[in-house]
MARNU-33420 format. One line per 4 residues: number of its first residue (from 1); for each residue x, y, z of N, C-alpha, C. Coordinates in steps of 0.02 Angstrom, whole numbers, plus 50000, padded with zeros to 5 digits. Layout:
NUM) X:Y:Z:X:Y:Z:X:Y:Z; ... .
***
This chain:
1) 49699:52819:53203:49668:52796:53152:49695:52732:53139; 49721:52719:53159:49761:52634:53147:49714:52595:53178; 49704:52631:53236:49636:52561:53281:49586:52565:53249; 49548:52617:53212:49495:52604:53183:49501:52584:53113 .
5) 49546:52587:53084:49576:52541:53025:49567:52458:53033; 49570:52450:53096:49600:52388:53105:49526:52355:53129; 49489:52397:53168:49429:52371:53188:49381:52376:53124; 49392:52426:53085:49345:52395:53006:49365:52348:52963 .
9) 49421:52329:52977:49444:52258:52947:49425:52215:52964; 49429:52214:53042:49399:52148:53073:49343:52134:53066; 49277:52195:53070:49216:52179:53067:49193:52167:52998; 49247:52175:52939:49217:52170:52864:49212:52094:52871 .
13) 49154:52061:52822:49153:52025:52822:49195:51960:52780; 49184:51900:52825:49241:51854:52815:49216:51819:52736; 49249:51790:52732:49246:51726:52648:49198:51683:52669; 49156:51674:52649:49094:51611:52648:49113:51549:52642 .
17) 49186:51524:52618:49195:51476:52614:49234:51464:52660; 49313:51470:52654:49358:51466:52712:49359:51502:52780; 49317:51560:52780:49300:51596:52838:49355:51601:52874; 49394:51626:52864:49468:51661:52901:49489:51720:52869 .
21) 49474:51729:52796:49511:51784:52766:49438:51830:52758; 49455:51889:52739:49412:51939:52722:49406:51939:52644; 49331:51950:52616:49309:51920:52568:49335:51966:52516; 49353:51967:52463:49388:52024:52402:49334:52007:52343 .
25) 49302:51954:52313:49253:51947:52258:49200:51914:52285; 49148:51917:52234:49077:51906:52240:49069:51858:52154; 49036:51789:52189:49024:51751:52134:48975:51768:52076; 48980:51778:52005:48936:51817:51962:48876:51800:51967 .
29) 48862:51722:51979:48794:51699:51990:48763:51699:52040; 48772:51685:52103:48761:51661:52174:48766:51710:52214; 48813:51761:52189:48828:51807:52241:48864:51785:52304; 48902:51731:52306:48921:51712:52364:48999:51753:52361 .
33) 49026:51770:52427:49083:51791:52445:49153:51729:52457; 49192:51758:52420:49259:51734:52420:49305:51770:52411; 49367:51737:52432:49420:51772:52450:49491:51768:52388; 49493:51694:52371:49532:51691:52330:49511:51648:52285 .
37) 49567:51620:52222:49538:51567:52170:49518:51489:52207; 49570:51472:52243:49556:51407:52266:49486:51413:52310; 49469:51456:52350:49397:51443:52383:49360:51445:52322; 49350:51501:52269:49312:51487:52198:49313:51408:52177 .
41) 49364:51398:52164:49366:51305:52137:49327:51273:52179; 49345:51276:52244:49300:51237:52293:49222:51259:52290; 49187:51313:52288:49141:51323:52265:49109:51312:52223; 49147:51301:52165:49122:51274:52102:49106:51204:52116 .
45) 49150:51151:52143:49141:51106:52168:49078:51076:52196; 49081:51105:52242:49019:51091:52307:48964:51110:52306; 48954:51177:52243:48887:51195:52255:48864:51185:52182; 48902:51169:52131:48895:51149:52064:48870:51214:52033 .
49) 48920:51263:52046:48928:51328:52010:48955:51337:51952; 48944:51375:51908:48989:51392:51850:49005:51464:51843; 48994:51500:51900:49020:51576:51914:49011:51610:51856; 48947:51606:51826:48926:51641:51757:48863:51684:51767 .
53) 48858:51743:51735:48804:51762:51756:48743:51719:51716; 48754:51707:51655:48708:51655:51647:48748:51613:51593; 48749:51543:51595:48759:51494:51563:48733:51482:51494; 48774:51496:51434:48734:51485:51378:48737:51419:51344 .
57) 48790:51368:51377:48762:51275:51375:48725:51266:51429; 48692:51291:51457:48633:51265:51514:48571:51236:51489; 48558:51178:51493:48488:51160:51460:48428:51201:51512; 48388:51233:51467:48322:51242:51511:48264:51220:51483 .
61) 48210:51196:51507:48178:51156:51486:48102:51241:51455; 48056:51210:51432:48018:51253:51412:47963:51284:51465; 47945:51266:51525:47905:51278:51572:47966:51345:51615; 48047:51336:51620:48078:51370:51641:48081:51434:51600 .
65) 48099:51407:51546:48076:51481:51501:48030:51533:51500; 47962:51494:51512:47918:51539:51515:47926:51587:51585; 47941:51555:51633:47928:51605:51698:48017:51636:51693; 48071:51622:51636:48132:51660:51651:48103:51739:51616 .
69) 48060:51720:51546:48042:51779:51521:48001:51812:51527; 47964:51817:51604:47911:51844:51631:47930:51878:51687; 47919:51951:51695:47939:52004:51735:47871:52048:51763; 47857:52028:51831:47811:52074:51852:47840:52149:51849 .
73) 47783:52203:51825:47789:52267:51844:47744:52286:51872; 47731:52337:51916:47677:52391:51941:47675:52448:51914; 47606:52442:51886:47613:52505:51845:47509:52533:51870; 47518:52592:51898:47473:52630:51947:47423:52571:51991 .
77) 47466:52538:52028:47436:52514:52093:47432:52431:52059; 47445:52410:51980:47421:52372:51975:47497:52313:51951; 47491:52257:51960:47527:52230:51943:47533:52187:51851; 47596:52206:51819:47571:52187:51763:47630:52135:51743 .
81) 47622:52087:51688:47667:52047:51663:47710:52057:51603; 47777:52061:51602:47797:52108:51533:47870:52036:51504; 47855:52025:51447:47889:51989:51423:47952:52020:51416; 48008:51993:51425:48098:52029:51423:48118:51969:51375 .
85) 48111:51913:51356:48142:51867:51296:48229:51860:51332; 48228:51870:51406:48299:51849:51429:48335:51802:51391; 48308:51732:51397:48339:51680:51358:48352:51691:51271; 48295:51722:51251:48322:51726:51191:48374:51767:51161 .
89) 48376:51838:51193:48435:51869:51200:48509:51825:51226; 48503:51796:51267:48560:51762:51283:48592:51706:51242; 48538:51690:51218:48559:51631:51153:48571:51666:51066; 48552:51729:51084:48567:51761:51022:48644:51790:51025 .
93) 48658:51834:51082:48721:51851:51106:48779:51803:51105; 48760:51727:51114:48791:51673:51102:48822:51657:51053; 48768:51652:51005:48795:51634:50941:48822:51690:50897; 48814:51764:50907:48861:51799:50898:48923:51804:50919 .
97) 48938:51784:50979:49002:51765:50984:49042:51729:50958; 49010:51651:50953:49043:51626:50913:49047:51616:50843; 49007:51679:50820:49034:51686:50734:49098:51726:50725; 49101:51780:50825:49142:51836:50785:49226:51764:50801 .
101) 49210:51725:50850:49288:51679:50849:49293:51664:50791; 49245:51636:50741:49241:51591:50692:49284:51653:50654; 49279:51708:50638:49274:51761:50566:49358:51764:50611; 49377:51774:50674:49437:51801:50694:49484:51754:50676 .
105) 49467:51699:50695:49511:51631:50678:49527:51616:50620; 49472:51620:50552:49504:51626:50481:49534:51671:50470; 49541:51747:50499:49574:51790:50470:49644:51787:50499; 49652:51767:50567:49711:51747:50602:49760:51710:50554 .
109) 49709:51642:50517:49753:51573:50482:49782:51612:50421; 49722:51664:50399:49762:51680:50324:49813:51731:50339; 49824:51761:50390:49863:51803:50403:49943:51761:50426; 49920:51707:50451:49984:51665:50479:50022:51637:50399 .
113) 49960:51592:50371:49985:51563:50315:49967:51599:50238; 49999:51676:50237:49983:51714:50196:50036:51686:50127; 50087:51649:50144:50147:51641:50095:50107:51566:50069; 50087:51529:50090:50067:51453:50081:50013:51454:50044 .
117) 49959:51514:50057:49903:51512:50034:49908:51571:49968; 49943:51594:49958:49970:51664:49897:49963:51614:49836; 49908:51633:49796:49926:51583:49728:49964:51618:49687; 50024:51611:49649:50062:51657:49605:50086:51615:49550 .
121) 50133:51642:49513:50159:51603:49475:50232:51564:49504; 50212:51492:49486:50232:51448:49517:50319:51419:49487; 50320:51472:49447:50396:51454:49402:50431:51504:49439; 50405:51552:49477:50461:51614:49504:50466:51608:49572 .
125) 50521:51621:49604:50518:51617:49677:50589:51674:49687; 50561:51699:49733:50598:51770:49747:50635:51802:49690; 50587:51804:49641:50635:51850:49576:50684:51817:49544; 50658:51740:49543:50721:51702:49526:50682:51637:49476 .
129) 50692:51614:49440:50668:51581:49400:50667:51505:49421; 50616:51470:49436:50627:51394:49456:50632:51349:49412; 50707:51318:49412:50715:51262:49374:50680:51193:49406; 50681:51162:49359:50660:51081:49366:50698:51015:49314 .
133) 50717:50958:49362:50717:50902:49340:50706:50858:49357; 50696:50810:49338:50682:50728:49363:50745:50682:49377; 50729:50646:49435:50800:50603:49450:50786:50541:49418; 50819:50504:49444:50829:50426:49390:50777:50377:49449 .
137) 50739:50402:49477:50695:50363:49514:50636:50407:49502; 50618:50454:49465:50555:50492:49448:50534:50555:49506; 50589:50566:49540:50562:50616:49583:50592:50692:49543; 50529:50744:49552:50540:50797:49525:50562:50840:49575 .
141) 50633:50892:49572:50652:50918:49617:50662:51002:49591; 50662:51047:49623:50663:51103:49619:50713:51152:49648; 50750:51189:49595:50807:51241:49636:50827:51299:49594; 50832:51346:49629:50838:51427:49602:50910:51431:49620 .
145) 50946:51486:49561:51021:51504:49569:51027:51565:49591; 51063:51583:49657:51061:51625:49695:51143:51638:49690; 51184:51718:49657:51237:51707:49656:51278:51658:49655; 51264:51624:49619:51300:51545:49600:51289:51515:49631 .
149) 51257:51499:49685:51229:51454:49740:51182:51416:49717; 51168:51345:49693:51105:51321:49686:51085:51285:49761; 51031:51324:49762:50968:51320:49814:50908:51287:49802; 50896:51229:49830:50846:51174:49819:50798:51199:49867 .
153) 50736:51199:49844:50672:51242:49850:50649:51155:49893; 50612:51193:49979:50574:51150:50020:50502:51149:49974; 50451:51114:50011:50371:51117:49989:50378:51172:50037; 50328:51232:49992:50301:51284:50028:50247:51261:50084 .
157) 50275:51339:50128:50231:51317:50182:50274:51278:50253; 50323:51237:50220:50368:51205:50280:50404:51253:50322; 50436:51239:50369:50454:51272:50426:50520:51307:50405; 50586:51260:50359:50628:51271:50322:50617:51339:50268 .
161) 50573:51340:50251:50536:51390:50185:50497:51447:50197; 50496:51450:50274:50470:51504:50307:50531:51544:50331; 50576:51497:50351:50623:51545:50377:50671:51569:50346; 50672:51541:50279:50722:51572:50240:50698:51652:50201 .
165) 50751:51693:50220:50732:51766:50223:50793:51792:50187; 50818:51766:50129:50884:51780:50083:50846:51812:50030; 50857:51886:50034:50840:51925:49990:50890:51971:49969; 50886:52009:49905:50916:52061:49863:50890:52124:49917 .
169) 50946:52169:49937:50934:52224:49970:50945:52293:49921; 50877:52323:49911:50890:52382:49836:50926:52457:49877; 50921:52451:49922:50949:52519:49961:51029:52500:49944; 51046:52444:49995:51114:52431:49997:51159:52415:49920 .
173) 51111:52389:49878:51117:52366:49814:51175:52288:49825; 51146:52243:49882:51187:52204:49897:51140:52137:49922; 51153:52088:49901:51112:52014:49929:51139:51998:50008; 51085:51977:50033:51124:51964:50103:51069:51902:50114 .
177) 51102:51845:50152:51082:51778:50158:51048:51764:50237; 51019:51712:50241:50995:51687:50310:51045:51634:50302; 51060:51626:50357:51139:51573:50381:51124:51529:50447; 51119:51470:50430:51125:51427:50483:51177:51394:50523 .
181) 51179:51439:50580:51274:51397:50618:51250:51352:50681; 51268:51284:50652:51276:51247:50698:51337:51219:50738; 51336:51237:50799:51390:51261:50862:51401:51181:50879; 51466:51148:50883:51472:51097:50941:51537:51100:50965 .
185) 51533:51100:51033:51590:51122:51086:51630:51058:51103; 51684:51029:51067:51724:50984:51083:51764:50976:51152; 51716:50977:51193:51718:50969:51272:51710:50924:51295; 51658:50902:51308:51635:50840:51346:51615:50782:51296 .
189) 51597:50743:51325:51568:50676:51282:51513:50673:51245; 51445:50737:51273:51401:50721:51246:51394:50784:51166; 51442:50824:51174:51451:50869:51102:51376:50909:51113; 51364:50935:51155:51308:50982:51150:51302:51023:51087 .
193) 51253:51039:51060:51253:51071:51001:51196:51132:50999; 51223:51179:50975:51173:51235:50993:51157:51266:50915; 51106:51275:50882:51095:51315:50821:51061:51388:50817; 51098:51420:50781:51101:51495:50781:51055:51502:50703 .
197) 51013:51532:50693:50989:51550:50629:50985:51632:50620; 51049:51658:50588:51063:51727:50580:51029:51754:50511; 50992:51820:50510:50957:51842:50448:51025:51886:50432; 51001:51922:50371:51027:51967:50340:51119:51972:50341 .
201) 51151:51919:50330:51228:51914:50327:51236:51928:50260; 51261:51988:50247:51270:52005:50175:51336:51988:50135; 51326:51989:50078:51375:51927:50046:51433:51948:50053; 51464:52021:50054:51525:52043:50057:51564:52033:50124 .
205) 51524:52017:50151:51557:52028:50227:51606:51941:50244; 51667:51946:50288:51694:51903:50293:51654:51842:50353; 51684:51804:50347:51672:51745:50391:51661:51758:50454; 51726:51789:50469:51760:51801:50559:51711:51849:50572 .
209) 51690:51916:50518:51656:51952:50541:51588:51940:50548; 51552:51897:50514:51480:51864:50519:51475:51839:50597; 51545:51811:50621:51545:51783:50683:51545:51844:50736; 51569:51881:50703:51604:51942:50764:51528:51993:50771 .
213) 51499:51999:50709:51449:52053:50721:51390:52020:50721; 51369:51980:50694:51291:51931:50702:51276:51902:50745; 51329:51854:50761:51312:51807:50821:51276:51854:50894; 51230:51833:50918:51203:51854:50978:51251:51846:51034 .
217) 51267:51895:51078:51316:51887:51132:51316:51842:51185; 51264:51813:51210:51250:51751:51244:51281:51702:51220; 51267:51682:51161:51294:51610:51123:51354:51621:51094; 51386:51691:51095:51449:51696:51072:51482:51678:51148 .
221) 51461:51715:51186:51501:51694:51278:51492:51615:51288; 51443:51592:51264:51458:51518:51273:51486:51474:51242; 51503:51490:51170:51520:51446:51117:51594:51453:51137; 51622:51522:51149:51701:51526:51176:51739:51522:51230 .
225) 51677:51515:51279:51696:51494:51350:51740:51556:51376; 51688:51603:51381:51715:51670:51416:51691:51682:51480; 51653:51639:51525:51623:51663:51583:51696:51671:51629; 51752:51661:51625:51812:51695:51681:51818:51761:51668 .
229) 51799:51798:51614:51842:51849:51592:51772:51906:51592; 51708:51877:51633:51644:51908:51628:51645:51967:51684; 51630:52031:51660:51643:52101:51704:51572:52108:51714; 51546:52107:51777:51472:52109:51793:51467:52173:51795 .
233) 51522:52236:51830:51480:52310:51837:51482:52344:51756; 51525:52313:51701:51504:52342:51648:51463:52301:51601; 51415:52337:51587:51359:52291:51554:51398:52283:51470; 51431:52311:51448:51447:52296:51382:51522:52275:51363 .
237) 51535:52258:51402:51608:52217:51432:51620:52190:51361; 51551:52146:51340:51588:52106:51292:51552:52139:51212; 51623:52166:51197:51615:52235:51133:51651:52199:51077; 51632:52216:51017:51659:52206:50951:51747:52182:50985 .
241) 51786:52234:50999:51848:52221:50998:51875:52158:51033; 51849:52139:51091:51850:52084:51138:51843:52025:51094; 51782:52028:51048:51771:51977:51027:51811:51963:50958; 51833:52020:50920:51901:52003:50862:51959:51998:50912 .
245) 51977:51988:50967:52039:51972:50992:52032:51900:51004; 51964:51875:51044:51946:51824:51071:51967:51764:51007; 51925:51794:50920:51924:51757:50862:51999:51751:50844; 52036:51814:50856:52103:51800:50826:52150:51736:50858 .
249) 52130:51741:50923:52168:51694:50991:52161:51630:50960; 52098:51617:50950:52073:51544:50937:52087:51534:50863; 52085:51561:50803:52106:51553:50753:52197:51529:50748; 52239:51586:50799:52318:51571:50787:52323:51498:50823 .
253) 52273:51481:50884:52304:51406:50910:52263:51354:50871; 52231:51362:50814:52188:51319:50770:52145:51299:50814; 52116:51327:50864:52037:51299:50910:51972:51315:50872; 51965:51329:50804:51911:51349:50774:51913:51323:50722 .
257) 51854:51265:50699:51864:51252:50626:51781:51265:50593; 51786:51264:50537:51723:51293:50498:51718:51243:50446; 51642:51206:50441:51640:51165:50381:51590:51176:50361; 51565:51176:50289:51511:51168:50237:51496:51126:50222 .
261) 51433:51094:50203:51416:51034:50186:51426:51026:50098; 51453:50973:50079:51466:50967:49991:51392:50915:49975; 51357:50944:49920:51325:50902:49891:51343:50870:49853; 51306:50813:49816:51333:50765:49753:51335:50817:49687 .
265) 51348:50807:49642:51341:50846:49566:51255:50814:49553; 51244:50757:49561:51207:50708:49526:51149:50719:49609; 51083:50736:49624:51056:50719:49656:50990:50678:49657; 50974:50629:49685:50916:50577:49674:50864:50605:49710 .
269) 50873:50654:49762:50833:50678:49817:50857:50736:49857; 50808:50762:49895:50828:50812:49911:50860:50806:49995; 50870:50750:50020:50891:50737:50072:50957:50763:50096; 50956:50781:50139:51038:50817:50163:51078:50778:50170 .
273) 51160:50782:50146:51198:50747:50141:51248:50733:50209; 51302:50694:50212:51313:50694:50277:51415:50708:50258; 51410:50732:50204:51504:50742:50183:51513:50816:50164; 51571:50844:50209:51570:50905:50220:51650:50941:50200 .
277) 51662:50971:50192:51723:51007:50186:51733:51051:50211; 51823:51076:50232:51839:51121:50281:51855:51184:50239; 51805:51236:50252:51840:51312:50241:51909:51337:50258; 51926:51341:50210:52003:51372:50202:52007:51430:50225 .
281) 52074:51456:50269:52067:51532:50262:52030:51571:50281; 51990:51553:50341:51915:51579:50380:51933:51665:50384; 51981:51673:50411:52010:51739:50421:51998:51800:50364; 51994:51756:50300:52008:51806:50259:51946:51804:50191 .
285) 51926:51735:50202:51859:51721:50158:51800:51750:50166; 51766:51773:50100:51728:51826:50113:51646:51772:50086; 51589:51780:50116:51531:51731:50097:51511:51724:50023; 51544:51776:49987:51504:51752:49918:51558:51715:49878 .
289) 51634:51738:49910:51671:51662:49879:51665:51604:49909; 51627:51596:49979:51642:51537:49996:51575:51493:49961; 51501:51544:49949:51455:51497:49929:51449:51499:49852; 51495:51521:49814:51489:51513:49750:51522:51455:49711 .
293) 51469:51408:49671:51465:51347:49651:51460:51290:49700; 51422:51311:49754:51401:51273:49796:51312:51251:49815; 51316:51215:49843:51232:51197:49848:51212:51178:49914; 51152:51206:49930:51121:51199:49987:51035:51191:49978 .
297) 51008:51164:50041:50932:51170:50058:50903:51221:50078; 50873:51281:50044:50839:51322:50049:50900:51403:50080; 50936:51372:50109:51002:51415:50139:51038:51407:50173; 51106:51417:50160:51167:51379:50187:51177:51369:50236 .
301) 51182:51316:50262:51225:51279:50334:51295:51280:50350; 51328:51308:50396:51385:51329:50419:51385:51266:50481; 51463:51237:50497:51452:51201:50558:51511:51230:50578; 51526:51248:50645:51577:51258:50697:51589:51201:50736 .
305) 51656:51197:50730:51683:51160:50792:51712:51183:50835; 51709:51181:50884:51780:51245:50944:51802:51185:50988; 51880:51195:51006:51915:51130:51041:51914:51176:51092; 51908:51139:51161:51920:51171:51226:51994:51201:51221 .
309) 51975:51258:51252:52022:51311:51259:52005:51387:51284; 52049:51404:51329:52032:51466:51356:52063:51528:51336; 52001:51589:51332:52045:51648:51310:52098:51667:51368; 52161:51697:51348:52206:51752:51391:52216:51806:51364 .
313) 52219:51853:51416:52229:51924:51393:52290:51932:51364; 52338:51912:51400:52405:51911:51367:52417:51866:51351; 52418:51853:51264:52439:51784:51246:52496:51792:51222; 52560:51747:51272:52622:51753:51239:52670:51699:51180 .
317) 52605:51640:51183:52638:51580:51147:52623:51610:51071; 52664:51580:51021:52671:51585:50952:52613:51529:50916; 52586:51569:50871:52525:51545:50825:52559:51463:50807; 52511:51418:50795:52521:51338:50806:52505:51346:50703 .
321) 52532:51292:50694:52514:51281:50611:52466:51238:50622; 52425:51265:50558:52350:51232:50548:52362:51162:50538; 52317:51121:50573:52293:51051:50573:52272:51034:50494; 52284:50983:50461:52274:50943:50397:52231:50874:50411 .
325) 52176:50889:50375:52129:50822:50384:52171:50766:50342; 52167:50699:50372:52169:50646:50327:52135:50642:50268; 52162:50612:50206:52110:50607:50156:52054:50554:50158; 52073:50523:50207:52028:50479:50218:51956:50503:50262 .
329) 51960:50568:50272:51920:50610:50316:51930:50590:50398; 51853:50626:50426:51859:50623:50498:51787:50654:50513; 51770:50585:50555:51694:50606:50575:51674:50637:50647; 51634:50700:50643:51627:50727:50677:51566:50749:50704 .
333) 51541:50745:50768:51473:50745:50792:51450:50807:50814; 51391:50833:50770:51369:50886:50782:51300:50882:50831; 51288:50862:50876:51227:50840:50927:51208:50770:50894; 51155:50763:50878:51134:50698:50831:51158:50669:50769 .
337) 51193:50713:50725:51208:50717:50663:51292:50711:50657; 51311:50661:50634:51389:50644:50622:51413:50652:50556; 51452:50710:50535:51464:50728:50474:51531:50700:50462; 51554:50680:50390:51609:50666:50385:51646:50716:50350 .
341) 51698:50735:50388:51736:50813:50350:51797:50788:50322; 51806:50828:50267:51865:50810:50243:51905:50882:50223; 51978:50892:50203:52004:50939:50182:51998:50972:50127; 51984:50940:50073:51954:50993:49996:51897:50942:49960 .
345) 51862:50959:49937:51830:50939:49871:51856:50868:49850; 51900:50887:49832:51945:50825:49777:51954:50771:49822; 51969:50784:49882:51972:50721:49931:51894:50667:49915; 51845:50693:49927:51770:50684:49919:51761:50658:49861 .
349) 51786:50688:49803:51785:50647:49731:51820:50584:49717; 51900:50589:49757:51931:50537:49739:51906:50480:49775; 51849:50490:49841:51825:50446:49875:51773:50410:49844; 51736:50463:49800:51680:50444:49766:51717:50387:49705 .
353) 51760:50429:49668:51778:50370:49615:51828:50317:49645; 51838:50300:49686:51869:50232:49726:51810:50190:49731; 51759:50230:49773:51701:50185:49769:51678:50147:49692; 51654:50217:49649:51633:50194:49576:51664:50121:49559 .
357) 51742:50153:49561:51810:50094:49537:51791:50029:49567; 51782:50018:49647:51759:49968:49678:51704:49931:49636; 51640:49978:49655:51589:49929:49634:51582:49915:49553; 51631:49932:49503:51646:49910:49436:51665:49855:49456 .
361) 51718:49847:49478:51771:49792:49503:51714:49737:49520; 51674:49747:49576:51623:49706:49592:51585:49669:49532; 51565:49717:49511:51520:49692:49437:51570:49671:49398; 51623:49657:49366:51655:49634:49325:51657:49559:49356 .
365) 51687:49559:49414:51685:49511:49457:51627:49442:49454; 51574:49488:49476:51496:49446:49457:51497:49424:49394; 51514:49480:49337:51476:49440:49265:51534:49392:49252; 51585:49403:49286:51654:49351:49268:51617:49265:49293 .
369) 51583:49279:49362:51570:49206:49402:51523:49191:49365; 51481:49221:49329:51418:49208:49292:51445:49173:49237; 51474:49195:49199:51491:49167:49123:51532:49089:49138; 51574:49083:49210:51612:49033:49236:51565:48981:49252 .
373) 51487:48998:49281:51442:48964:49296:51404:48928:49246; 51388:48973:49189:51359:48977:49134:51402:48910:49079; 51479:48919:49089:51495:48882:49052:51513:48811:49092; 51506:48801:49155:51506:48744:49198:51461:48717:49183 .
377) 51391:48755:49194:51331:48703:49175:51324:48670:49089; 51351:48713:49054:51362:48701:48978:51380:48606:48963; 51458:48631:49000:51487:48575:48998:51470:48490:49033; 51433:48527:49088:51399:48474:49115:51350:48445:49081 .
381) 51303:48483:49040:51261:48448:49011:51288:48414:48946; 51340:48453:48912:51360:48411:48851:51399:48331:48876; 51422:48327:48940:51461:48293:48960:51396:48215:48977; 51325:48248:49009:51282:48205:49015:51251:48164:48931 .
385) 51248:48233:48906:51228:48206:48821:51267:48157:48819; 51339:48167:48811:51396:48106:48777:51365:48043:48812; 51383:48045:48876:51373:47992:48923:51290:47939:48899; 51247:47983:48887:51191:47956:48860:51198:47937:48789 .
389) 51217:47940:48760:51248:47937:48691:51283:47877:48675; 51337:47862:48726:51364:47788:48752:51318:47753:48774; 51289:47757:48818:51226:47695:48838:51182:47692:48782; 51171:47720:48731:51137:47708:48690:51163:47661:48645 .
393) 51219:47680:48608:51251:47643:48557:51260:47562:48590; 51302:47578:48655:51322:47522:48702:51251:47455:48707; 51200:47480:48713:51114:47455:48700:51110:47433:48643; 51142:47465:48578:51099:47434:48519:51165:47382:48499 .
397) 51219:47394:48514:51280:47330:48517:51234:47262:48540; 51227:47296:48602:51226:47205:48632:51151:47184:48610; 51093:47227:48591:51056:47204:48570:51072:47176:48486; 51106:47199:48447:51109:47159:48393:51155:47092:48394 .
401) 51191:47088:48455:51232:47033:48472:51183:46970:48482; 51123:46993:48543:51085:46952:48564:51034:46912:48493; 51028:46980:48438:50985:46932:48388:51034:46892:48356; 51099:46906:48337:51140:46854:48286:51142:46785:48326 .
405) 51146:46801:48400:51130:46725:48449:51069:46684:48406; 51025:46731:48413:50936:46686:48399:50947:46670:48342; 50962:46688:48277:50975:46687:48227:51009:46603:48209; 51062:46612:48243:51111:46561:48233:51074:46506:48279 .
409) 51037:46510:48322:51014:46449:48357:50954:46420:48314; 50915:46466:48281:50847:46440:48246:50874:46398:48191; 50925:46421:48153:50951:46402:48115:50985:46317:48115; 51016:46321:48198:51047:46248:48190:50995:46195:48209 .
413) 50907:46218:48236:50875:46173:48250:50826:46191:48192; 50833:46231:48119:50789:46207:48063:50716:46235:48102; 50723:46297:48134:50672:46341:48162:50662:46385:48114; 50603:46396:48069:50600:46464:48034:50593:46539:48066 .
417) 50628:46572:48047:50629:46638:48093:50598:46712:48035; 50550:46725:48063:50525:46774:48034:50543:46828:48026; 50605:46846:48053:50643:46921:48046:50696:46906:48011; 50715:46861:47965:50778:46833:47952:50778:46905:47874 .
421) 50708:46893:47861:50702:46934:47800:50738:47023:47812; 50716:47030:47886:50739:47101:47897:50805:47136:47915; 50816:47172:47878:50899:47208:47888:50914:47205:47975; 50993:47223:47984:51003:47243:48053:50969:47310:48061 .
425) 50986:47371:48017:50946:47423:48037:50869:47432:48022; 50843:47482:48057:50767:47448:48067:50748:47513:48011; 50784:47557:47977:50745:47601:47941:50769:47588:47870; 50817:47509:47828:50839:47525:47784:50788:47427:47748 .
429) 50768:47437:47705:50723:47377:47668:50794:47309:47640; 50773:47253:47659:50806:47210:47647:50817:47185:47569; 50870:47152:47544:50873:47154:47477:50828:47095:47463; 50826:47045:47503:50772:46995:47473:50697:47019:47472 .
433) 50665:47053:47513:50609:47077:47488:50607:47124:47429; 50668:47143:47395:50674:47178:47347:50672:47129:47281; 50692:47100:47304:50709:47036:47254:50638:46967:47230; 50599:46976:47292:50551:46935:47269:50504:46951:47212 .
437) 50483:46919:47168:50447:46921:47134:50372:46946:47132; 50352:46987:47094:50284:47017:47109:50224:46972:47064; 50180:46969:47098:50107:46913:47072:50092:46952:47023; 50071:46937:46979:50006:46961:46946:49943:46960:46936 .
441) 49924:47031:46962:49828:47040:46980:49795:47007:46954; 49795:47004:46878:49747:46957:46845:49746:46885:46846; 49794:46872:46870:49800:46772:46884:49760:46768:46955; 49780:46813:47001:49738:46806:47071:49682:46818:47067 .
445) 49674:46860:47008:49590:46865:47022:49551:46812:46985; 49583:46782:46930:49541:46719:46915:49545:46638:46941; 49608:46652:46978:49604:46582:47038:49539:46601:47079; 49544:46657:47101:49484:46673:47142:49405:46659:47111 .
449) 49420:46670:47047:49350:46666:47015:49333:46600:46986; 49386:46544:46992:49386:46479:46993:49336:46465:47067; 49384:46470:47112:49365:46432:47181:49305:46479:47202; 49276:46536:47191:49226:46546:47212:49157:46568:47183 .
453) 49179:46545:47104:49133:46541:47050:49071:46537:47069 .
***
């Protein structure tokens, strides 16, 4: 049987392209035998074949259409030509397939963007009233209040808006959040960052319980560096009990730090802040207490920094006191983002107050400097006016002296001076002109009559 099978295989037709292997397929258009996809691609390039029974995009002239649509049939020993409309059917089926593709694309787009295209009450979001306010630069910001947390809304259809699954669970009678966890391992200088977005984080759960139960196992193992205790035989070696021990040991040695962003009370835009405060008592803090009177964009974001440390099964060291961040803050890098973290929100308020006081001081100094410059300019102008006045009085005195000299010279030489009747001041009339007798107009008229009469 084996020899017969081998003989049959050897007698099987070979691939018409490579002529080495036994053929497995045939070309749909020219029925050429080939064995693999590389041979098919070679056949398409060499013979310019489309490997289709008919290509709807291929151009066919009118003459070829007539020959394509005619089929010879023998009926009672007589050949008869029958019109098959093969090309017309090809084009019709192609149009139907294109119409079907368009319809499917439309329905898929509507299903994927159902939330974006849905028309509803724009003043209500997630059964909450949408609050609006205008910033100083005229931008309109929208937010809703959820469990005492101010949640700013991103544009409908954005990636963060679609990812937000925070809802109220009617069965559990609880509110659950979508939380973004940003991890930063302070081990290497690159500070590699991992982002985990977890849904259904109930408001009555503790922060450590969220890490314990909600984080995926692989991310938990990578974050806390547990490769050295991995049990390959036991699949469920990383259970909740081990997670609890790991978290407790990291907390006792102050190797895990959690921060939340602190947004300003008065916002002019929806851009993320770069200030964060440290979460105190993370082992006992409940999520609802943490998010009360806080601000977030769509859903909360928590930042977790894990220092270089390895878990030990039998830990004999005593717990370490918690480190306190200086009032000036500390910069921590999470991937490409650098956060300025503080111990409490009061430190940020004090920093902002100092910045405001510094700005006011600089403004007062600028105003005082402007006043001094204005006073200097006024004093300079007044000094220039006084100098100009002195020059005018000096020139007037010189003019009077020259005039008196001319009068004395003219009197000494008996030269009549036509300006002697003028007063020293140009604005007054001399007394001599006032004492001159006025001529009688009737006398002057009679003299004129005699002369010209």
